[in-house]
C-alpha positions as CSV (number, residue, x, y, z in Angstrom):
1,M,0.0,0.0,0.0
2,A,1.5,3.4,-1.0
3,V,1.5,6.3,1.4
4,S,1.0,9.9,0.1
5,P,3.5,12.6,1.1
6,T,0.7,14.4,3.0
7,A,-0.2,11.2,4.9
8,R,3.4,10.5,5.7
9,T,4.0,14.0,7.0
10,L,0.8,13.8,9.2
11,L,1.9,10.5,10.6
12,A,5.3,11.8,11.4
13,G,3.8,14.8,13.1
14,V,1.6,12.5,15.3
15,L,4.7,10.5,16.3
16,L,6.6,13.6,17.2
17,A,3.7,15.2,19.1
18,T,3.5,12.3,21.5
19,L,7.2,11.8,22.1
20,A,7.5,13.9,25.2
21,E,4.7,12.1,27.1
22,A,4.5,8.7,25.4
23,P,5.1,5.7,27.7
24,A,7.2,2.8,26.6
25,A,5.5,0.5,24.2
26,E,3.4,-2.2,25.9
27,P,2.7,-5.7,24.6
28,T,-0.5,-5.7,22.6
29,D,-2.8,-8.4,21.2
30,E,-1.9,-7.4,17.6
31,P,-0.3,-10.2,15.5
32,P,3.5,-9.8,15.3
33,T,3.6,-8.9,11.6
34,L,6.7,-7.4,10.1
35,H,5.0,-4.0,9.6
36,A,3.6,-3.9,13.2
37,S,7.0,-4.8,14.6
38,A,8.8,-2.3,12.4
39,A,6.4,0.5,13.5
40,R,6.9,-0.4,17.2
41,L,10.6,-0.5,16.8
42,M,10.5,2.9,15.0
43,A,8.5,4.4,17.9
44,N,10.9,3.0,20.4
45,G,13.9,4.1,18.5
46,V,12.7,7.7,18.2
47,R,11.8,7.7,21.9
48,E,15.2,6.4,22.8
49,S,16.8,9.1,20.7
50,V,15.2,11.6,23.0
51,S,15.6,10.0,26.4
52,G,18.1,7.2,26.1
53,P,21.6,6.4,24.8
54,P,22.3,6.8,21.1
55,T,23.2,3.1,20.8
56,A,19.7,2.1,21.9
57,A,18.0,4.4,19.4
58,L,20.2,3.4,16.6
59,S,19.8,-0.3,17.3
60,A,16.0,-0.1,17.3
61,L,15.8,1.9,14.1
62,V,18.3,-0.3,12.2
63,Q,16.3,-3.4,13.3
64,A,13.1,-1.7,12.0
65,A,14.8,-1.0,8.7
66,A,16.0,-4.6,8.5
67,L,12.5,-6.0,9.1
68,L,11.1,-4.2,6.1
69,E,13.9,-5.1,3.6
70,P,12.1,-8.3,2.4
71,D,8.9,-6.5,1.5
72,G,9.2,-2.8,2.2
73,R,7.3,-1.4,-0.7
74,A,3.9,-2.1,0.9
75,A,4.6,-0.6,4.3
76,L,2.5,2.3,5.7
77,L,4.7,3.9,8.3
78,P,5.3,7.4,9.7
79,D,8.6,7.5,7.8
80,S,11.1,5.1,6.3
81,P,12.9,3.3,9.2
82,A,16.0,3.3,7.1
83,A,15.8,7.1,6.7
84,L,15.3,7.5,10.5
85,A,18.1,5.1,11.3
86,A,20.5,6.9,8.9
87,L,19.5,10.3,10.3
88,T,20.1,9.1,13.8
89,A,23.4,7.7,12.8
90,V,24.5,11.0,11.2
91,H,23.5,12.8,14.4
92,C,25.9,10.6,16.4
93,G,28.7,10.4,13.9
94,E,28.2,6.8,12.7
95,L,28.3,7.6,9.0
96,E,29.3,4.1,7.8
97,I,26.3,2.6,9.5
98,A,24.1,5.3,7.9
99,E,25.6,4.5,4.5
100,R,25.0,0.7,4.8
101,V,21.4,1.1,6.0
102,L,20.6,3.4,3.1
103,H,22.3,1.2,0.6
104,R,20.3,-1.8,1.7
105,A,17.0,0.1,1.7
106,L,17.6,1.3,-1.9
107,G,18.5,-2.2,-3.0
108,A,15.4,-3.6,-1.5
109,G,13.1,-0.8,-2.7
110,V,11.9,0.0,0.8
111,G,9.1,2.6,0.6
112,G,9.0,2.6,-3.2
113,P,9.9,5.6,-5.4
114,L,8.8,8.1,-2.8
115,M,11.3,6.9,-0.1
116,A,14.0,6.2,-2.6
117,R,14.3,9.9,-3.1
118,R,14.7,10.5,0.7
119,H,17.3,7.7,0.9
120,R,19.3,9.3,-1.9
121,L,19.1,12.7,-0.3
122,L,20.6,11.3,2.9
123,Q,23.3,9.7,0.9
124,A,24.1,13.1,-0.6
125,W,24.1,14.6,2.8
126,I,26.7,12.2,4.0
127,L,28.9,12.9,1.0
128,M,28.6,16.6,1.6
129,V,29.6,16.3,5.3
130,R,32.7,14.4,4.3
131,G,33.7,17.1,1.9
132,E,33.0,15.1,-1.2
133,T,31.0,17.9,-2.7
134,H,31.1,16.8,-6.3
135,A,29.8,13.4,-5.5
136,A,27.1,14.9,-3.2
137,T,26.0,17.1,-6.1
138,E,25.8,14.1,-8.5
139,R,23.8,12.1,-5.9
140,L,21.4,15.1,-5.4
141,A,20.9,15.2,-9.2
142,T,19.5,11.7,-9.1
143,V,16.8,12.7,-6.8
144,T,15.1,15.0,-9.3
145,L,15.6,13.0,-12.5
146,D,11.9,12.2,-12.8
147,G,11.0,15.9,-12.8
148,R,8.5,15.5,-10.0
149,Q,8.2,18.0,-7.2
150,L,9.8,17.0,-3.9
151,E,7.7,16.9,-0.8
152,S,8.4,19.6,1.7
153,R,10.8,17.8,4.0
154,D,12.8,16.4,1.0
155,L,12.8,19.9,-0.5
156,L,14.3,21.3,2.7
157,F,17.1,18.7,2.7
158,A,17.8,19.3,-1.0
159,A,18.1,23.1,-0.5
160,A,20.4,22.5,2.5
161,I,22.6,20.2,0.5
162,R,22.9,22.8,-2.3
163,M,23.8,25.5,0.2
164,G,26.1,23.2,2.1
165,T,28.1,22.2,-1.0
166,G,28.3,25.8,-2.1
167,R,29.7,26.8,1.3
168,R,32.3,24.1,1.3
169,N,33.3,25.0,-2.2
170,S,33.6,28.7,-1.2
171,D,31.2,29.5,-3.9
172,L,29.5,32.7,-2.8
173,G,27.6,33.0,-6.0
174,A,26.0,29.6,-5.5
175,L,25.0,30.6,-2.0
176,K,23.4,33.8,-3.2
177,R,21.5,32.1,-6.0
178,G,20.2,29.3,-3.8
179,W,19.3,31.4,-0.7
180,G,15.8,32.4,-1.9
181,Q,14.8,28.8,-2.6
182,A,16.3,27.7,0.7
183,L,14.1,30.2,2.6
184,E,11.0,29.0,0.7
185,A,11.8,25.4,1.7
186,V,12.1,26.4,5.4
187,V,8.7,28.1,5.2
188,R,7.0,25.1,3.6
189,H,7.8,22.5,6.4
190,P,7.2,22.7,10.1
191,V,10.2,22.5,12.4
192,D,10.6,19.1,13.9
193,L,13.4,16.9,15.2
194,F,14.0,15.4,11.7
195,T,14.6,18.8,10.1
196,L,17.1,20.3,12.6
197,L,20.0,19.1,10.6
198,P,19.2,21.0,7.4
199,L,18.1,24.0,9.5
200,G,21.5,24.1,11.1
201,E,23.3,24.0,7.8
202,L,21.1,26.8,6.4
203,A,21.9,28.9,9.5
204,I,25.6,28.8,8.7
205,A,24.8,29.7,5.1
206,G,22.6,32.5,6.3
207,A,25.3,33.8,8.5
208,R,27.8,33.7,5.6
209,L,25.4,35.8,3.5
210,G,24.7,38.2,6.4
211,D,21.0,37.2,6.4
212,L,20.7,35.0,9.4
213,A,17.9,37.1,10.9
214,R,15.4,35.7,8.4
215,L,16.0,32.2,9.8
216,E,16.0,33.2,13.5
217,P,12.2,32.5,14.1
218,Y,12.7,28.9,12.9
219,L,15.8,28.4,14.9
220,R,14.0,29.7,18.0
221,E,11.2,27.2,17.3
222,G,13.8,24.4,17.0
223,R,15.5,25.4,20.3
224,A,12.0,25.5,22.0
225,L,11.2,22.0,20.7
226,L,14.5,20.7,22.1
227,G,13.8,22.5,25.4
228,R,10.4,20.8,25.7
229,L,12.0,17.4,25.2
230,G,14.7,18.1,27.8
231,E,17.6,19.0,25.5
232,P,18.3,15.5,24.2
233,P,22.0,15.5,23.2
234,L,21.6,13.4,20.2
235,W,19.4,16.0,18.5
236,S,20.8,19.2,20.2
237,V,24.6,18.6,19.7
238,P,24.5,19.0,15.9
239,L,22.4,22.2,16.2
240,H,24.8,23.7,18.7
241,W,27.7,22.8,16.4
242,S,26.0,24.6,13.5
243,G,25.1,27.5,15.8
244,L,28.8,27.8,16.8
245,H,29.9,28.3,13.2
246,A,27.0,30.7,12.5
247,A,28.2,32.8,15.5
248,I,31.8,32.7,14.2
249,L,30.6,34.0,10.8
250,T,28.5,36.8,12.4
251,G,31.4,37.8,14.7
252,E,29.6,37.1,18.0
253,P,32.1,35.6,20.5
254,A,29.7,35.6,23.4
255,R,27.1,33.5,21.5
256,A,29.9,31.2,20.3
257,D,30.9,30.7,23.9
258,E,27.3,29.7,24.8
259,H,27.3,27.0,22.1
260,V,30.7,25.7,23.3
261,A,29.4,25.6,26.9
262,A,26.3,23.6,25.7
263,L,28.5,21.2,23.7
264,L,30.8,20.7,26.7
265,A,27.8,19.9,28.9
266,S,26.7,17.2,26.5
267,A,30.2,15.8,26.0
268,D,29.6,12.7,28.1
269,H,26.6,11.6,26.1
270,S,28.5,9.9,23.3
271,R,31.9,9.7,21.5
272,Y,30.6,12.0,18.8
273,A,29.4,14.6,21.4
274,A,32.8,14.5,23.1
275,V,34.7,15.0,19.8
276,V,32.5,17.9,18.7
277,A,32.8,19.5,22.1
278,A,36.6,19.3,22.1
279,A,36.7,20.7,18.5
280,A,34.4,23.6,19.4
281,Q,36.6,24.5,22.4
282,S,39.7,24.3,20.3
283,W,38.1,26.4,17.5
284,V,37.3,29.4,19.7
285,E,40.7,29.2,21.3
286,V,42.2,29.4,17.8
287,L,40.0,32.5,17.0
288,R,41.4,34.1,20.1
289,G,44.9,33.5,18.9
290,V,45.7,30.6,21.2
291,V,47.0,27.8,19.0
292,D,48.2,24.6,20.6
293,P,49.2,22.5,17.6
294,A,48.9,19.2,19.3
295,R,45.5,20.0,20.7
296,V,44.2,21.4,17.4
297,E,45.5,18.4,15.4
298,A,43.9,16.0,17.9
299,A,40.6,17.9,17.6
300,A,40.8,18.0,13.8
301,R,41.5,14.3,13.5
302,G,38.7,13.6,15.9
303,L,36.3,15.4,13.6
304,H,37.7,13.6,10.6
305,D,37.3,10.2,12.3
306,T,33.6,10.9,13.1
307,G,32.9,11.8,9.5
308,L,33.2,15.6,9.7
309,C,36.2,15.5,7.3
310,W,35.8,18.9,5.8
311,D,35.4,20.5,9.2
312,G,38.5,18.7,10.5
313,A,40.6,20.0,7.6
314,R,39.2,23.5,8.0
315,L,40.0,23.6,11.7
316,A,43.6,22.7,11.0
317,G,43.9,25.2,8.2
318,Q,42.3,28.0,10.3
319,A,44.8,27.3,13.1
320,A,47.7,27.3,10.6
321,I,47.0,30.8,9.3
322,R,46.8,32.2,12.9
323,T,49.9,30.9,14.5
324,A,53.2,32.9,14.5
325,D,55.2,29.6,14.9
326,R,56.4,28.5,11.4
327,R,57.0,24.9,12.5
328,A,53.5,24.7,14.1
329,M,52.0,26.2,10.9
330,T,53.6,23.7,8.6
331,T,52.6,20.8,10.9
332,L,49.0,22.1,10.8
333,L,49.0,22.6,7.1
334,E,50.2,19.0,6.6
335,C,47.4,17.9,8.9
336,A,44.9,19.8,6.8
337,R,46.2,18.1,3.6
338,A,46.1,14.7,5.2
339,L,42.5,15.2,6.3
340,Q,41.5,16.2,2.8
341,G,42.7,12.8,1.6
342,R,46.2,13.9,0.6
343,P,48.5,12.4,3.3
344,S,52.2,13.1,3.0
345,G,54.1,11.6,5.8
346,G,51.7,9.2,7.7
347,H,48.8,9.6,10.0
348,G,50.8,10.9,12.9
349,G,52.0,14.0,11.1
350,P,54.6,15.1,8.5
351,T,58.0,13.5,8.2
352,S,61.1,15.6,9.1
353,T,62.0,15.9,5.5
354,T,58.5,17.3,4.6
355,T,58.6,19.7,7.5
356,E,62.0,21.0,6.7
357,S,61.2,21.5,3.0
358,T,58.0,23.3,3.8
359,T,59.7,25.6,6.3
360,R,62.3,26.5,3.7
361,A,59.6,27.3,1.2
362,A,57.7,29.3,3.8
363,G,60.3,31.9,4.4
364,P,59.8,34.6,7.1
365,T,56.4,35.8,5.7
366,Q,54.5,32.5,5.7
367,Q,52.1,33.6,8.5
368,G,49.2,33.6,6.1
369,L,48.2,35.1,2.7
370,S,48.4,38.8,2.0
371,D,45.1,40.7,1.4
372,R,45.7,40.7,-2.3
373,E,46.4,37.0,-2.3
374,Y,43.2,36.3,-0.4
375,E,41.3,38.3,-3.1
376,V,43.0,36.3,-5.9
377,A,42.4,33.0,-4.0
378,E,38.7,33.7,-3.6
379,L,38.3,34.5,-7.3
380,V,40.3,31.5,-8.4
381,L,38.0,29.3,-6.2
382,A,35.0,31.0,-7.9
383,G,36.3,29.6,-11.2
384,L,37.4,32.8,-12.9
385,T,40.2,32.8,-15.4
386,Y,43.4,34.8,-14.8
387,R,42.2,37.4,-17.3
388,E,38.8,37.7,-15.6
389,I,40.5,38.0,-12.2
390,G,42.9,40.7,-13.5
391,D,40.0,42.7,-14.9
392,R,38.2,42.4,-11.6
393,L,41.2,43.5,-9.6
394,F,42.6,46.0,-12.1
395,I,45.9,44.0,-12.5
396,S,47.3,42.1,-15.4
397,A,46.7,38.4,-16.0
398,K,50.4,37.8,-15.6
399,T,50.4,39.4,-12.2
400,V,47.5,37.1,-11.2
401,E,49.6,34.1,-12.4
402,H,52.5,35.3,-10.2
403,H,50.2,35.6,-7.2
404,V,49.0,32.0,-7.7
405,A,52.5,30.7,-8.2
406,R,53.6,32.5,-5.0
407,M,50.7,31.0,-3.0
408,R,51.4,27.5,-4.3
409,N,55.0,27.9,-3.3
410,R,54.2,29.5,0.1
411,L,51.7,26.7,1.0
412,N,54.0,24.0,-0.4
413,C,51.4,22.5,-2.7
414,A,52.6,19.9,-5.2
415,N,50.1,20.8,-7.9
416,R,47.1,23.1,-8.7
417,A,44.5,20.6,-7.4
418,E,46.2,20.5,-4.0
419,L,46.5,24.3,-4.0
420,L,42.7,24.7,-4.6
421,A,41.9,22.1,-1.9
422,L,44.0,23.9,0.6
423,L,42.8,27.4,-0.4
424,R,39.2,26.3,0.3
425,T,40.3,25.5,3.9
426,V,42.3,28.7,4.6
427,V,40.0,31.3,3.0
428,A,36.6,29.7,3.5
429,D,35.2,32.2,6.0
430,R,37.9,34.9,6.3
431,A,35.6,37.7,5.1
432,S,33.2,37.0,8.1
433,D,35.4,35.9,10.9
434,T,38.2,38.5,10.6
435,A,40.9,35.9,9.8
436,G,44.2,36.4,11.5
437,Q,42.7,38.7,14.2
438,P,42.1,37.0,17.6
439,W,38.7,37.3,19.3
440,P,38.5,39.1,22.6
441,Q,39.6,36.9,25.5
442,R,36.8,35.6,27.7
443,A,36.2,37.6,30.8
444,T,36.2,34.5,33.0
445,R,37.9,31.1,32.5
C-alpha cells in the first residue's frame, strides 16, 4: 500500500507530538507482523533518541529497517525506518552505519519511489559532510531525475545540500543564487526533530550571507522544541555545532561561547558529542589567537574520524594561518592536507623531510596570505580565469599568475589541485570571521 506525502507527514507529526509524554511500548494483542513490529521499533527508536543512549536508538531503528527489507514497498509507516536510522546515525557520527542502511534500503526498494528519493538525499548529505561535494551534487541530481516536485521535507534537505556544497566550495555565487529557494523550503515545512540538521546547515549559510535574521524564528522554534524534550543531546549537539559556526561567521564571540558551553555539557553523552565539544573549544581558542598545535591536530583528526572530514581540515587550516610559529604552521597545514585525503608523511604527522622543505619554502612571511592573495584566491576558487581576475582587480593576468604561483610555493602544494583544496580551507570564512585577528579573550575562564 502506497502512502502519500501528506499522509506520511501527518503520521510523522503525530509521532513527534507524542514523544514527550509517550510511555514505553506495551505488549498488545496485535499479530506480530513485520509491519507492526517495524512500527513499534521505530517508535521505540525515536523515543530512545530523546531519552536514552544513542546506541539504543540506533539499534532499534536499524532493526526496524532490516525488518522491512524483504517487503518494504507495501509498508504504511510514519517514515522510512532506514531514513530515520540513517538520520540518527548521522547525528551521532556513525556515517558508515548510515551508508549501509541506506544502501540496503535502496537495494530492497523500501518505501517505493517516494522513499528512494529520501534515501538518496541522505546519501548526498553524508557525502557533503565528508567534503565530497562533487559526489554529493551528483547524488542530489539523481533525486530529481523524474522531474516530480519534492515533498516539503525532502525539498528542505535538497536546499540545505545545495547551500552546504556551495559553502564548502567557497562558492559565494551559488549561496546567493540558492538562498531564496532555501528560505522558501524552510517556510514550507514545520520545524521538527528530523529537520534540525538542514536547518542548522542553512543557519551557517545565512550567517555567511549576512541574512541569518530571516531564519531566526525557525531556529527559536527548534530550540524551543528541544527545550520541551529536555535538550536531548543526540538532537541538540549538531544544532549547537552549527550555531557555533554561525556565531563565528557573524562575529559574536559571546554567542559562540554559549554554544561551546552547551556542547561541553553534553560531551559525556557519546563519543561524537565528546569529539565535537573538544573541537568547538579548540576552535574558539584558535580564534582568540591561542594555537596549541597538538590539541588542534587531535581535535581536527577527531572530527575527521567521526565523518566531519571537511570541518577537521578546516580547523587545522584556520589554526595554521593564525599561528606565529612557522613549525606549528607547517605541521597544521600538513594535517589539513592529510584530512583532505592527501596524506604526506603518515597519519601521525609530517616527516622531518617534509617539515624542513615546507619551512624552507615558507620563508619569514608565511604567516598567512596577503590581502591581495586572499582576493586572488577567492576569485580562483570561484572559477574565474586569470584574465577575468585581472579585470576584476585591475591588475594584469600575468600578475595574477605570479600571485597564484607564490601562493602555491608558500603553501608548499605539489600541484594546482592540491592548492585549490588547501585554499578552500584557509579562506573559507575569512571575510566574516576576521581571519588572523584574535577574538576578545573571555572575561572568565
